[in-house]
mmCIF file of the N, C-alpha and C atoms, coordinates in Angstrom:
data_MODEL
# 
_entry.id   MODEL 
# 
loop_
_atom_site.group_PDB 
_atom_site.id 
_atom_site.type_symbol 
_atom_site.label_atom_id 
_atom_site.label_alt_id 
_atom_site.label_comp_id 
_atom_site.label_asym_id 
_atom_site.label_entity_id 
_atom_site.label_seq_id 
_atom_site.pdbx_PDB_ins_code 
_atom_site.Cartn_x 
_atom_site.Cartn_y 
_atom_site.Cartn_z 
_atom_site.occupancy 
_atom_site.B_iso_or_equiv 
_atom_site.pdbx_formal_charge 
_atom_site.auth_seq_id 
_atom_site.auth_comp_id 
_atom_site.auth_asym_id 
_atom_site.auth_atom_id 
_atom_site.pdbx_PDB_model_num 
ATOM 1   N N  . MET A 1 1  ? -4.861 13.564  0.239   1.00 0.00 ? 1  MET A N  1 
ATOM 2   C CA . MET A 1 1  ? -4.679 12.231  0.870   1.00 0.00 ? 1  MET A CA 1 
ATOM 3   C C  . MET A 1 1  ? -3.283 12.112  0.947   1.00 0.00 ? 1  MET A C  1 
ATOM 4   N N  . ASN A 1 2  ? -2.917 11.694  2.209   1.00 0.00 ? 2  ASN A N  1 
ATOM 5   C CA . ASN A 1 2  ? -1.689 11.297  2.116   1.00 0.00 ? 2  ASN A CA 1 
ATOM 6   C C  . ASN A 1 2  ? -1.257 9.812   1.924   1.00 0.00 ? 2  ASN A C  1 
ATOM 7   N N  . VAL A 1 3  ? -0.190 9.716   1.278   1.00 0.00 ? 3  VAL A N  1 
ATOM 8   C CA . VAL A 1 3  ? 0.625  8.419   0.971   1.00 0.00 ? 3  VAL A CA 1 
ATOM 9   C C  . VAL A 1 3  ? 2.249  8.281   1.750   1.00 0.00 ? 3  VAL A C  1 
ATOM 10  N N  . LYS A 1 4  ? 1.887  7.152   2.000   1.00 0.00 ? 4  LYS A N  1 
ATOM 11  C CA . LYS A 1 4  ? 3.642  6.870   2.847   1.00 0.00 ? 4  LYS A CA 1 
ATOM 12  C C  . LYS A 1 4  ? 4.103  5.665   1.887   1.00 0.00 ? 4  LYS A C  1 
ATOM 13  N N  . LEU A 1 5  ? 5.308  6.161   1.275   1.00 0.00 ? 5  LEU A N  1 
ATOM 14  C CA . LEU A 1 5  ? 6.246  5.129   0.289   1.00 0.00 ? 5  LEU A CA 1 
ATOM 15  C C  . LEU A 1 5  ? 7.431  4.470   1.622   1.00 0.00 ? 5  LEU A C  1 
ATOM 16  N N  . MET A 1 6  ? 7.476  3.430   1.012   1.00 0.00 ? 6  MET A N  1 
ATOM 17  C CA . MET A 1 6  ? 8.502  2.553   1.963   1.00 0.00 ? 6  MET A CA 1 
ATOM 18  C C  . MET A 1 6  ? 9.779  2.239   0.973   1.00 0.00 ? 6  MET A C  1 
ATOM 19  N N  . ASN A 1 7  ? 10.866 2.098   1.133   1.00 0.00 ? 7  ASN A N  1 
ATOM 20  C CA . ASN A 1 7  ? 11.981 1.544   0.858   1.00 0.00 ? 7  ASN A CA 1 
ATOM 21  C C  . ASN A 1 7  ? 12.147 1.957   -0.937  1.00 0.00 ? 7  ASN A C  1 
ATOM 22  N N  . ILE A 1 8  ? 12.299 2.920   -1.287  1.00 0.00 ? 8  ILE A N  1 
ATOM 23  C CA . ILE A 1 8  ? 12.454 3.408   -2.429  1.00 0.00 ? 8  ILE A CA 1 
ATOM 24  C C  . ILE A 1 8  ? 13.857 3.242   -2.514  1.00 0.00 ? 8  ILE A C  1 
ATOM 25  N N  . LYS A 1 9  ? 14.154 2.782   -3.776  1.00 0.00 ? 9  LYS A N  1 
ATOM 26  C CA . LYS A 1 9  ? 15.382 2.300   -4.246  1.00 0.00 ? 9  LYS A CA 1 
ATOM 27  C C  . LYS A 1 9  ? 15.595 3.176   -5.718  1.00 0.00 ? 9  LYS A C  1 
ATOM 28  N N  . ASP A 1 10 ? 14.560 3.431   -6.390  1.00 0.00 ? 10 ASP A N  1 
ATOM 29  C CA . ASP A 1 10 ? 14.652 3.932   -7.729  1.00 0.00 ? 10 ASP A CA 1 
ATOM 30  C C  . ASP A 1 10 ? 14.423 5.397   -7.917  1.00 0.00 ? 10 ASP A C  1 
ATOM 31  N N  . VAL A 1 11 ? 15.023 6.348   -7.521  1.00 0.00 ? 11 VAL A N  1 
ATOM 32  C CA . VAL A 1 11 ? 14.284 7.799   -7.176  1.00 0.00 ? 11 VAL A CA 1 
ATOM 33  C C  . VAL A 1 11 ? 13.893 8.106   -8.650  1.00 0.00 ? 11 VAL A C  1 
ATOM 34  N N  . ASN A 1 12 ? 14.437 8.235   -9.681  1.00 0.00 ? 12 ASN A N  1 
ATOM 35  C CA . ASN A 1 12 ? 14.504 8.217   -10.819 1.00 0.00 ? 12 ASN A CA 1 
ATOM 36  C C  . ASN A 1 12 ? 12.739 8.040   -11.547 1.00 0.00 ? 12 ASN A C  1 
ATOM 37  N N  . LYS A 1 13 ? 12.761 6.990   -11.086 1.00 0.00 ? 13 LYS A N  1 
ATOM 38  C CA . LYS A 1 13 ? 11.339 6.313   -11.459 1.00 0.00 ? 13 LYS A CA 1 
ATOM 39  C C  . LYS A 1 13 ? 10.317 7.235   -10.507 1.00 0.00 ? 13 LYS A C  1 
ATOM 40  N N  . LEU A 1 14 ? 10.619 7.556   -9.121  1.00 0.00 ? 14 LEU A N  1 
ATOM 41  C CA . LEU A 1 14 ? 9.570  7.908   -8.551  1.00 0.00 ? 14 LEU A CA 1 
ATOM 42  C C  . LEU A 1 14 ? 9.072  9.274   -8.995  1.00 0.00 ? 14 LEU A C  1 
ATOM 43  N N  . PHE A 1 15 ? 10.374 9.894   -9.459  1.00 0.00 ? 15 PHE A N  1 
ATOM 44  C CA . PHE A 1 15 ? 9.977  11.497  -10.251 1.00 0.00 ? 15 PHE A CA 1 
ATOM 45  C C  . PHE A 1 15 ? 9.127  11.575  -11.274 1.00 0.00 ? 15 PHE A C  1 
ATOM 46  N N  . GLU A 1 16 ? 9.714  10.240  -12.187 1.00 0.00 ? 16 GLU A N  1 
ATOM 47  C CA . GLU A 1 16 ? 8.814  10.174  -13.342 1.00 0.00 ? 16 GLU A CA 1 
ATOM 48  C C  . GLU A 1 16 ? 7.472  9.990   -12.863 1.00 0.00 ? 16 GLU A C  1 
ATOM 49  N N  . THR A 1 17 ? 7.050  9.232   -12.111 1.00 0.00 ? 17 THR A N  1 
ATOM 50  C CA . THR A 1 17 ? 5.916  8.926   -11.925 1.00 0.00 ? 17 THR A CA 1 
ATOM 51  C C  . THR A 1 17 ? 5.269  10.120  -10.812 1.00 0.00 ? 17 THR A C  1 
ATOM 52  N N  . ILE A 1 18 ? 5.819  10.867  -10.146 1.00 0.00 ? 18 ILE A N  1 
ATOM 53  C CA . ILE A 1 18 ? 5.084  12.409  -9.931  1.00 0.00 ? 18 ILE A CA 1 
ATOM 54  C C  . ILE A 1 18 ? 5.252  13.189  -10.846 1.00 0.00 ? 18 ILE A C  1 
ATOM 55  N N  . ASP A 1 19 ? 5.844  13.201  -11.932 1.00 0.00 ? 19 ASP A N  1 
ATOM 56  C CA . ASP A 1 19 ? 5.769  13.884  -13.145 1.00 0.00 ? 19 ASP A CA 1 
ATOM 57  C C  . ASP A 1 19 ? 4.521  13.949  -14.000 1.00 0.00 ? 19 ASP A C  1 
ATOM 58  N N  . LYS A 1 20 ? 3.632  12.358  -13.636 1.00 0.00 ? 20 LYS A N  1 
ATOM 59  C CA . LYS A 1 20 ? 2.827  12.094  -14.023 1.00 0.00 ? 20 LYS A CA 1 
ATOM 60  C C  . LYS A 1 20 ? 1.679  12.670  -13.706 1.00 0.00 ? 20 LYS A C  1 
ATOM 61  N N  . CYS A 1 21 ? 1.374  13.224  -12.379 1.00 0.00 ? 21 CYS A N  1 
ATOM 62  C CA . CYS A 1 21 ? 0.241  13.101  -11.557 1.00 0.00 ? 21 CYS A CA 1 
ATOM 63  C C  . CYS A 1 21 ? -0.222 14.369  -12.262 1.00 0.00 ? 21 CYS A C  1 
ATOM 64  N N  . ASN A 1 22 ? -1.226 14.480  -11.732 1.00 0.00 ? 22 ASN A N  1 
ATOM 65  C CA . ASN A 1 22 ? -2.528 15.675  -12.474 1.00 0.00 ? 22 ASN A CA 1 
ATOM 66  C C  . ASN A 1 22 ? -2.456 16.712  -11.240 1.00 0.00 ? 22 ASN A C  1 
ATOM 67  N N  . GLY A 1 23 ? -2.389 16.516  -9.726  1.00 0.00 ? 23 GLY A N  1 
ATOM 68  C CA . GLY A 1 23 ? -2.376 17.518  -9.223  1.00 0.00 ? 23 GLY A CA 1 
ATOM 69  C C  . GLY A 1 23 ? -1.513 17.779  -8.249  1.00 0.00 ? 23 GLY A C  1 
ATOM 70  N N  . LYS A 1 24 ? -0.976 18.632  -6.854  1.00 0.00 ? 24 LYS A N  1 
ATOM 71  C CA . LYS A 1 24 ? -0.024 18.788  -6.234  1.00 0.00 ? 24 LYS A CA 1 
ATOM 72  C C  . LYS A 1 24 ? 0.138  17.372  -5.626  1.00 0.00 ? 24 LYS A C  1 
ATOM 73  N N  . VAL A 1 25 ? 1.834  17.145  -5.701  1.00 0.00 ? 25 VAL A N  1 
ATOM 74  C CA . VAL A 1 25 ? 2.071  16.701  -4.700  1.00 0.00 ? 25 VAL A CA 1 
ATOM 75  C C  . VAL A 1 25 ? 3.262  16.908  -3.848  1.00 0.00 ? 25 VAL A C  1 
ATOM 76  N N  . GLU A 1 26 ? 3.463  16.832  -2.796  1.00 0.00 ? 26 GLU A N  1 
ATOM 77  C CA . GLU A 1 26 ? 3.935  17.731  -1.610  1.00 0.00 ? 26 GLU A CA 1 
ATOM 78  C C  . GLU A 1 26 ? 4.982  16.765  -0.687  1.00 0.00 ? 26 GLU A C  1 
ATOM 79  N N  . LEU A 1 27 ? 6.286  16.843  -0.570  1.00 0.00 ? 27 LEU A N  1 
ATOM 80  C CA . LEU A 1 27 ? 6.876  15.741  0.486   1.00 0.00 ? 27 LEU A CA 1 
ATOM 81  C C  . LEU A 1 27 ? 6.284  16.703  1.846   1.00 0.00 ? 27 LEU A C  1 
ATOM 82  N N  . VAL A 1 28 ? 5.900  15.663  2.410   1.00 0.00 ? 28 VAL A N  1 
ATOM 83  C CA . VAL A 1 28 ? 5.645  15.972  4.015   1.00 0.00 ? 28 VAL A CA 1 
ATOM 84  C C  . VAL A 1 28 ? 6.545  15.921  4.773   1.00 0.00 ? 28 VAL A C  1 
ATOM 85  N N  . GLY A 1 29 ? 7.300  16.880  5.856   1.00 0.00 ? 29 GLY A N  1 
ATOM 86  C CA . GLY A 1 29 ? 7.877  16.272  6.403   1.00 0.00 ? 29 GLY A CA 1 
ATOM 87  C C  . GLY A 1 29 ? 7.464  17.113  7.989   1.00 0.00 ? 29 GLY A C  1 
ATOM 88  N N  . GLU A 1 30 ? 8.377  17.093  8.969   1.00 0.00 ? 30 GLU A N  1 
ATOM 89  C CA . GLU A 1 30 ? 7.924  17.253  10.264  1.00 0.00 ? 30 GLU A CA 1 
ATOM 90  C C  . GLU A 1 30 ? 7.546  19.005  10.591  1.00 0.00 ? 30 GLU A C  1 
ATOM 91  N N  . ASP A 1 31 ? 8.750  19.652  9.816   1.00 0.00 ? 31 ASP A N  1 
ATOM 92  C CA . ASP A 1 31 ? 8.599  20.991  9.623   1.00 0.00 ? 31 ASP A CA 1 
ATOM 93  C C  . ASP A 1 31 ? 8.461  21.632  8.035   1.00 0.00 ? 31 ASP A C  1 
ATOM 94  N N  . ILE A 1 32 ? 8.034  20.796  6.836   1.00 0.00 ? 32 ILE A N  1 
ATOM 95  C CA . ILE A 1 32 ? 8.336  21.367  5.845   1.00 0.00 ? 32 ILE A CA 1 
ATOM 96  C C  . ILE A 1 32 ? 7.334  20.619  4.751   1.00 0.00 ? 32 ILE A C  1 
ATOM 97  N N  . LYS A 1 33 ? 6.895  21.252  4.159   1.00 0.00 ? 33 LYS A N  1 
ATOM 98  C CA . LYS A 1 33 ? 6.107  20.784  2.963   1.00 0.00 ? 33 LYS A CA 1 
ATOM 99  C C  . LYS A 1 33 ? 6.759  21.034  1.319   1.00 0.00 ? 33 LYS A C  1 
ATOM 100 N N  . LEU A 1 34 ? 6.826  20.390  0.786   1.00 0.00 ? 34 LEU A N  1 
ATOM 101 C CA . LEU A 1 34 ? 7.878  21.047  -0.575  1.00 0.00 ? 34 LEU A CA 1 
ATOM 102 C C  . LEU A 1 34 ? 7.163  19.998  -1.772  1.00 0.00 ? 34 LEU A C  1 
ATOM 103 N N  . ASN A 1 35 ? 6.430  21.230  -2.877  1.00 0.00 ? 35 ASN A N  1 
ATOM 104 C CA . ASN A 1 35 ? 5.994  20.760  -3.615  1.00 0.00 ? 35 ASN A CA 1 
ATOM 105 C C  . ASN A 1 35 ? 7.112  19.941  -4.846  1.00 0.00 ? 35 ASN A C  1 
ATOM 106 N N  . LEU A 1 36 ? 6.938  18.505  -5.063  1.00 0.00 ? 36 LEU A N  1 
ATOM 107 C CA . LEU A 1 36 ? 7.701  17.793  -5.528  1.00 0.00 ? 36 LEU A CA 1 
ATOM 108 C C  . LEU A 1 36 ? 7.264  17.626  -7.146  1.00 0.00 ? 36 LEU A C  1 
ATOM 109 N N  . LYS A 1 37 ? 6.302  18.506  -7.896  1.00 0.00 ? 37 LYS A N  1 
ATOM 110 C CA . LYS A 1 37 ? 6.296  18.948  -8.785  1.00 0.00 ? 37 LYS A CA 1 
ATOM 111 C C  . LYS A 1 37 ? 7.284  19.674  -9.527  1.00 0.00 ? 37 LYS A C  1 
ATOM 112 N N  . SER A 1 38 ? 8.161  20.327  -8.687  1.00 0.00 ? 38 SER A N  1 
ATOM 113 C CA . SER A 1 38 ? 8.894  21.430  -8.666  1.00 0.00 ? 38 SER A CA 1 
ATOM 114 C C  . SER A 1 38 ? 10.265 20.538  -9.212  1.00 0.00 ? 38 SER A C  1 
ATOM 115 N N  . LYS A 1 39 ? 10.966 21.057  -10.150 1.00 0.00 ? 39 LYS A N  1 
ATOM 116 C CA . LYS A 1 39 ? 12.096 20.507  -10.307 1.00 0.00 ? 39 LYS A CA 1 
ATOM 117 C C  . LYS A 1 39 ? 13.219 20.994  -9.309  1.00 0.00 ? 39 LYS A C  1 
ATOM 118 N N  . LEU A 1 40 ? 13.330 21.696  -9.042  1.00 0.00 ? 40 LEU A N  1 
ATOM 119 C CA . LEU A 1 40 ? 14.048 22.581  -8.085  1.00 0.00 ? 40 LEU A CA 1 
ATOM 120 C C  . LEU A 1 40 ? 13.851 21.881  -6.571  1.00 0.00 ? 40 LEU A C  1 
ATOM 121 N N  . SER A 1 41 ? 12.609 21.390  -6.423  1.00 0.00 ? 41 SER A N  1 
ATOM 122 C CA . SER A 1 41 ? 12.340 20.587  -5.173  1.00 0.00 ? 41 SER A CA 1 
ATOM 123 C C  . SER A 1 41 ? 12.416 19.103  -5.152  1.00 0.00 ? 41 SER A C  1 
ATOM 124 N N  . GLN A 1 42 ? 12.585 18.806  -6.509  1.00 0.00 ? 42 GLN A N  1 
ATOM 125 C CA . GLN A 1 42 ? 12.898 17.395  -6.553  1.00 0.00 ? 42 GLN A CA 1 
ATOM 126 C C  . GLN A 1 42 ? 14.616 17.466  -6.082  1.00 0.00 ? 42 GLN A C  1 
ATOM 127 N N  . TYR A 1 43 ? 15.270 18.275  -6.694  1.00 0.00 ? 43 TYR A N  1 
ATOM 128 C CA . TYR A 1 43 ? 16.621 17.994  -6.545  1.00 0.00 ? 43 TYR A CA 1 
ATOM 129 C C  . TYR A 1 43 ? 17.044 18.209  -4.856  1.00 0.00 ? 43 TYR A C  1 
ATOM 130 N N  . PHE A 1 44 ? 16.410 19.454  -4.315  1.00 0.00 ? 44 PHE A N  1 
ATOM 131 C CA . PHE A 1 44 ? 16.645 19.217  -2.913  1.00 0.00 ? 44 PHE A CA 1 
ATOM 132 C C  . PHE A 1 44 ? 16.420 18.560  -2.220  1.00 0.00 ? 44 PHE A C  1 
ATOM 133 N N  . SER A 1 45 ? 15.420 17.327  -2.395  1.00 0.00 ? 45 SER A N  1 
ATOM 134 C CA . SER A 1 45 ? 14.676 16.680  -1.917  1.00 0.00 ? 45 SER A CA 1 
ATOM 135 C C  . SER A 1 45 ? 15.679 15.421  -1.898  1.00 0.00 ? 45 SER A C  1 
ATOM 136 N N  . LEU A 1 46 ? 16.061 15.220  -3.494  1.00 0.00 ? 46 LEU A N  1 
ATOM 137 C CA . LEU A 1 46 ? 17.157 14.166  -3.323  1.00 0.00 ? 46 LEU A CA 1 
ATOM 138 C C  . LEU A 1 46 ? 18.408 14.179  -2.989  1.00 0.00 ? 46 LEU A C  1 
ATOM 139 N N  . ALA A 1 47 ? 19.101 15.319  -2.909  1.00 0.00 ? 47 ALA A N  1 
ATOM 140 C CA . ALA A 1 47 ? 20.109 15.612  -1.901  1.00 0.00 ? 47 ALA A CA 1 
ATOM 141 C C  . ALA A 1 47 ? 19.575 15.236  -0.337  1.00 0.00 ? 47 ALA A C  1 
ATOM 142 N N  . LYS A 1 48 ? 18.685 15.589  0.188   1.00 0.00 ? 48 LYS A N  1 
ATOM 143 C CA . LYS A 1 48 ? 18.441 15.541  1.379   1.00 0.00 ? 48 LYS A CA 1 
ATOM 144 C C  . LYS A 1 48 ? 18.004 14.215  2.054   1.00 0.00 ? 48 LYS A C  1 
ATOM 145 N N  . LEU A 1 49 ? 17.496 13.531  0.825   1.00 0.00 ? 49 LEU A N  1 
ATOM 146 C CA . LEU A 1 49 ? 16.746 12.268  1.199   1.00 0.00 ? 49 LEU A CA 1 
ATOM 147 C C  . LEU A 1 49 ? 17.692 10.870  0.745   1.00 0.00 ? 49 LEU A C  1 
ATOM 148 N N  . PHE A 1 50 ? 18.234 10.878  0.041   1.00 0.00 ? 50 PHE A N  1 
ATOM 149 C CA . PHE A 1 50 ? 18.851 10.074  -1.171  1.00 0.00 ? 50 PHE A CA 1 
ATOM 150 C C  . PHE A 1 50 ? 20.507 9.678   -1.189  1.00 0.00 ? 50 PHE A C  1 
ATOM 151 N N  . SER A 1 51 ? 20.830 10.368  0.444   1.00 0.00 ? 51 SER A N  1 
ATOM 152 C CA . SER A 1 51 ? 22.115 10.404  0.632   1.00 0.00 ? 51 SER A CA 1 
ATOM 153 C C  . SER A 1 51 ? 22.926 8.683   0.706   1.00 0.00 ? 51 SER A C  1 
ATOM 154 N N  . ASP A 1 52 ? 22.324 7.769   1.260   1.00 0.00 ? 52 ASP A N  1 
ATOM 155 C CA . ASP A 1 52 ? 22.727 6.543   1.314   1.00 0.00 ? 52 ASP A CA 1 
ATOM 156 C C  . ASP A 1 52 ? 22.226 5.553   0.149   1.00 0.00 ? 52 ASP A C  1 
ATOM 157 N N  . GLY A 1 53 ? 21.660 6.111   -0.624  1.00 0.00 ? 53 GLY A N  1 
ATOM 158 C CA . GLY A 1 53 ? 21.319 5.388   -1.992  1.00 0.00 ? 53 GLY A CA 1 
ATOM 159 C C  . GLY A 1 53 ? 20.093 4.562   -1.812  1.00 0.00 ? 53 GLY A C  1 
ATOM 160 N N  . GLU A 1 54 ? 19.117 4.755   -0.858  1.00 0.00 ? 54 GLU A N  1 
ATOM 161 C CA . GLU A 1 54 ? 17.961 4.560   -0.837  1.00 0.00 ? 54 GLU A CA 1 
ATOM 162 C C  . GLU A 1 54 ? 17.180 5.152   0.134   1.00 0.00 ? 54 GLU A C  1 
ATOM 163 N N  . ILE A 1 55 ? 15.549 5.247   0.042   1.00 0.00 ? 55 ILE A N  1 
ATOM 164 C CA . ILE A 1 55 ? 15.115 6.250   0.862   1.00 0.00 ? 55 ILE A CA 1 
ATOM 165 C C  . ILE A 1 55 ? 14.035 5.166   2.249   1.00 0.00 ? 55 ILE A C  1 
ATOM 166 N N  . PRO A 1 56 ? 14.330 5.220   3.130   1.00 0.00 ? 56 PRO A N  1 
ATOM 167 C CA . PRO A 1 56 ? 13.387 3.986   3.970   1.00 0.00 ? 56 PRO A CA 1 
ATOM 168 C C  . PRO A 1 56 ? 12.159 4.750   3.654   1.00 0.00 ? 56 PRO A C  1 
ATOM 169 N N  . GLU A 1 57 ? 11.557 5.892   4.058   1.00 0.00 ? 57 GLU A N  1 
ATOM 170 C CA . GLU A 1 57 ? 10.190 6.131   4.065   1.00 0.00 ? 57 GLU A CA 1 
ATOM 171 C C  . GLU A 1 57 ? 10.125 7.284   3.762   1.00 0.00 ? 57 GLU A C  1 
ATOM 172 N N  . LEU A 1 58 ? 8.931  7.417   2.959   1.00 0.00 ? 58 LEU A N  1 
ATOM 173 C CA . LEU A 1 58 ? 8.716  9.172   2.655   1.00 0.00 ? 58 LEU A CA 1 
ATOM 174 C C  . LEU A 1 58 ? 7.388  9.194   2.463   1.00 0.00 ? 58 LEU A C  1 
ATOM 175 N N  . GLU A 1 59 ? 6.724  10.107  3.220   1.00 0.00 ? 59 GLU A N  1 
ATOM 176 C CA . GLU A 1 59 ? 5.349  10.619  3.207   1.00 0.00 ? 59 GLU A CA 1 
ATOM 177 C C  . GLU A 1 59 ? 5.033  12.169  2.409   1.00 0.00 ? 59 GLU A C  1 
ATOM 178 N N  . LEU A 1 60 ? 3.970  11.588  1.088   1.00 0.00 ? 60 LEU A N  1 
ATOM 179 C CA . LEU A 1 60 ? 3.448  12.583  0.384   1.00 0.00 ? 60 LEU A CA 1 
ATOM 180 C C  . LEU A 1 60 ? 2.201  13.072  0.524   1.00 0.00 ? 60 LEU A C  1 
ATOM 181 N N  . ALA A 1 61 ? 1.702  14.185  -0.102  1.00 0.00 ? 61 ALA A N  1 
ATOM 182 C CA . ALA A 1 61 ? 0.428  14.667  0.421   1.00 0.00 ? 61 ALA A CA 1 
ATOM 183 C C  . ALA A 1 61 ? 0.065  14.949  -1.316  1.00 0.00 ? 61 ALA A C  1 
ATOM 184 N N  . THR A 1 62 ? -1.138 14.274  -1.332  1.00 0.00 ? 62 THR A N  1 
ATOM 185 C CA . THR A 1 62 ? -1.835 14.528  -2.959  1.00 0.00 ? 62 THR A CA 1 
ATOM 186 C C  . THR A 1 62 ? -3.071 15.368  -2.863  1.00 0.00 ? 62 THR A C  1 
ATOM 187 N N  . THR A 1 63 ? -3.378 15.894  -4.014  1.00 0.00 ? 63 THR A N  1 
ATOM 188 C CA . THR A 1 63 ? -4.816 16.603  -3.759  1.00 0.00 ? 63 THR A CA 1 
ATOM 189 C C  . THR A 1 63 ? -5.879 15.597  -4.723  1.00 0.00 ? 63 THR A C  1 
ATOM 190 N N  . ASP A 1 64 ? -4.966 14.732  -5.516  1.00 0.00 ? 64 ASP A N  1 
ATOM 191 C CA . ASP A 1 64 ? -6.227 14.422  -6.413  1.00 0.00 ? 64 ASP A CA 1 
ATOM 192 C C  . ASP A 1 64 ? -5.608 12.715  -5.786  1.00 0.00 ? 64 ASP A C  1 
ATOM 193 N N  . PRO A 1 65 ? -7.008 12.500  -6.115  1.00 0.00 ? 65 PRO A N  1 
ATOM 194 C CA . PRO A 1 65 ? -7.363 10.679  -5.572  1.00 0.00 ? 65 PRO A CA 1 
ATOM 195 C C  . PRO A 1 65 ? -5.994 9.644   -6.416  1.00 0.00 ? 65 PRO A C  1 
ATOM 196 N N  . ASP A 1 66 ? -6.655 10.030  -7.830  1.00 0.00 ? 66 ASP A N  1 
ATOM 197 C CA . ASP A 1 66 ? -5.702 9.289   -8.895  1.00 0.00 ? 66 ASP A CA 1 
ATOM 198 C C  . ASP A 1 66 ? -4.509 9.234   -8.596  1.00 0.00 ? 66 ASP A C  1 
ATOM 199 N N  . ASP A 1 67 ? -4.038 10.410  -8.435  1.00 0.00 ? 67 ASP A N  1 
ATOM 200 C CA . ASP A 1 67 ? -2.524 10.405  -7.746  1.00 0.00 ? 67 ASP A CA 1 
ATOM 201 C C  . ASP A 1 67 ? -2.154 9.855   -6.759  1.00 0.00 ? 67 ASP A C  1 
ATOM 202 N N  . ALA A 1 68 ? -2.845 9.768   -5.861  1.00 0.00 ? 68 ALA A N  1 
ATOM 203 C CA . ALA A 1 68 ? -2.208 8.975   -4.629  1.00 0.00 ? 68 ALA A CA 1 
ATOM 204 C C  . ALA A 1 68 ? -2.292 7.344   -5.317  1.00 0.00 ? 68 ALA A C  1 
ATOM 205 N N  . ASN A 1 69 ? -3.280 6.876   -5.754  1.00 0.00 ? 69 ASN A N  1 
ATOM 206 C CA . ASN A 1 69 ? -3.408 5.491   -6.433  1.00 0.00 ? 69 ASN A CA 1 
ATOM 207 C C  . ASN A 1 69 ? -1.979 5.435   -7.652  1.00 0.00 ? 69 ASN A C  1 
ATOM 208 N N  . LEU A 1 70 ? -1.878 6.236   -8.425  1.00 0.00 ? 70 LEU A N  1 
ATOM 209 C CA . LEU A 1 70 ? -1.050 5.842   -8.987  1.00 0.00 ? 70 LEU A CA 1 
ATOM 210 C C  . LEU A 1 70 ? 0.508  5.871   -8.332  1.00 0.00 ? 70 LEU A C  1 
ATOM 211 N N  . LEU A 1 71 ? 0.575  6.506   -7.091  1.00 0.00 ? 71 LEU A N  1 
ATOM 212 C CA . LEU A 1 71 ? 1.875  6.788   -6.042  1.00 0.00 ? 71 LEU A CA 1 
ATOM 213 C C  . LEU A 1 71 ? 1.826  4.985   -5.753  1.00 0.00 ? 71 LEU A C  1 
ATOM 214 N N  . VAL A 1 72 ? 0.551  4.512   -5.436  1.00 0.00 ? 72 VAL A N  1 
ATOM 215 C CA . VAL A 1 72 ? 0.818  3.607   -4.416  1.00 0.00 ? 72 VAL A CA 1 
ATOM 216 C C  . VAL A 1 72 ? 1.333  1.946   -5.475  1.00 0.00 ? 72 VAL A C  1 
ATOM 217 N N  . ARG A 1 73 ? 0.762  2.572   -7.194  1.00 0.00 ? 73 ARG A N  1 
ATOM 218 C CA . ARG A 1 73 ? 0.978  1.325   -7.656  1.00 0.00 ? 73 ARG A CA 1 
ATOM 219 C C  . ARG A 1 73 ? 2.539  1.289   -7.764  1.00 0.00 ? 73 ARG A C  1 
ATOM 220 N N  . PHE A 1 74 ? 3.027  2.968   -8.009  1.00 0.00 ? 74 PHE A N  1 
ATOM 221 C CA . PHE A 1 74 ? 4.538  2.722   -8.271  1.00 0.00 ? 74 PHE A CA 1 
ATOM 222 C C  . PHE A 1 74 ? 5.313  1.852   -6.959  1.00 0.00 ? 74 PHE A C  1 
ATOM 223 N N  . MET A 1 75 ? 4.750  2.144   -6.053  1.00 0.00 ? 75 MET A N  1 
ATOM 224 C CA . MET A 1 75 ? 5.436  1.480   -4.828  1.00 0.00 ? 75 MET A CA 1 
ATOM 225 C C  . MET A 1 75 ? 5.217  -0.116  -4.971  1.00 0.00 ? 75 MET A C  1 
ATOM 226 N N  . MET A 1 76 ? 3.958  -0.689  -5.266  1.00 0.00 ? 76 MET A N  1 
ATOM 227 C CA . MET A 1 76 ? 3.863  -2.026  -5.492  1.00 0.00 ? 76 MET A CA 1 
ATOM 228 C C  . MET A 1 76 ? 4.606  -2.304  -6.689  1.00 0.00 ? 76 MET A C  1 
ATOM 229 N N  . ASP A 1 77 ? 4.554  -1.712  -7.727  1.00 0.00 ? 77 ASP A N  1 
ATOM 230 C CA . ASP A 1 77 ? 5.119  -2.648  -8.853  1.00 0.00 ? 77 ASP A CA 1 
ATOM 231 C C  . ASP A 1 77 ? 7.029  -2.410  -8.974  1.00 0.00 ? 77 ASP A C  1 
ATOM 232 N N  . ASN A 1 78 ? 7.504  -1.571  -7.618  1.00 0.00 ? 78 ASN A N  1 
ATOM 233 C CA . ASN A 1 78 ? 9.443  -1.480  -7.759  1.00 0.00 ? 78 ASN A CA 1 
ATOM 234 C C  . ASN A 1 78 ? 9.577  -2.229  -6.754  1.00 0.00 ? 78 ASN A C  1 
ATOM 235 N N  . GLN A 1 79 ? 8.625  -3.035  -6.022  1.00 0.00 ? 79 GLN A N  1 
ATOM 236 C CA . GLN A 1 79 ? 9.649  -3.078  -4.623  1.00 0.00 ? 79 GLN A CA 1 
ATOM 237 C C  . GLN A 1 79 ? 10.693 -4.652  -5.286  1.00 0.00 ? 79 GLN A C  1 
ATOM 238 N N  . VAL A 1 80 ? 11.309 -4.670  -5.017  1.00 0.00 ? 80 VAL A N  1 
ATOM 239 C CA . VAL A 1 80 ? 12.543 -5.266  -5.466  1.00 0.00 ? 80 VAL A CA 1 
ATOM 240 C C  . VAL A 1 80 ? 12.764 -6.635  -4.305  1.00 0.00 ? 80 VAL A C  1 
ATOM 241 N N  . GLU A 1 81 ? 12.562 -7.733  -5.021  1.00 0.00 ? 81 GLU A N  1 
ATOM 242 C CA . GLU A 1 81 ? 12.531 -9.059  -4.518  1.00 0.00 ? 81 GLU A CA 1 
ATOM 243 C C  . GLU A 1 81 ? 14.282 -9.404  -3.884  1.00 0.00 ? 81 GLU A C  1 
ATOM 244 N N  . GLU A 1 82 ? 14.288 -9.695  -2.707  1.00 0.00 ? 82 GLU A N  1 
ATOM 245 C CA . GLU A 1 82 ? 15.927 -10.159 -2.086  1.00 0.00 ? 82 GLU A CA 1 
ATOM 246 C C  . GLU A 1 82 ? 16.100 -11.664 -2.703  1.00 0.00 ? 82 GLU A C  1 
# 
C-alpha cells in the first residue's frame, strides 16, 4: 500500500514512526526504492530530501496495512498550524 505524506517538518519523528512499523517501508521515487527501516537508507534519504528544512512530499510503500495507518496518523498528528 502506498502512502503519500506532505509537508514533513519533523524528520526525526517520521523515522521514529517508521521504526515502529512491523513490515517493510520503502521510499518510492521515479527510479529508486529505498528500505527506510535501514538506518543507512534513512541517512541517505535525509541528506537527499531534507536539504531545505522541510520535505514537501514523500511517497512510501508499506507491506503492512497497519503500518500505512500508522504513517497516516503521523501525518495527521504532526501538521503544524500556521
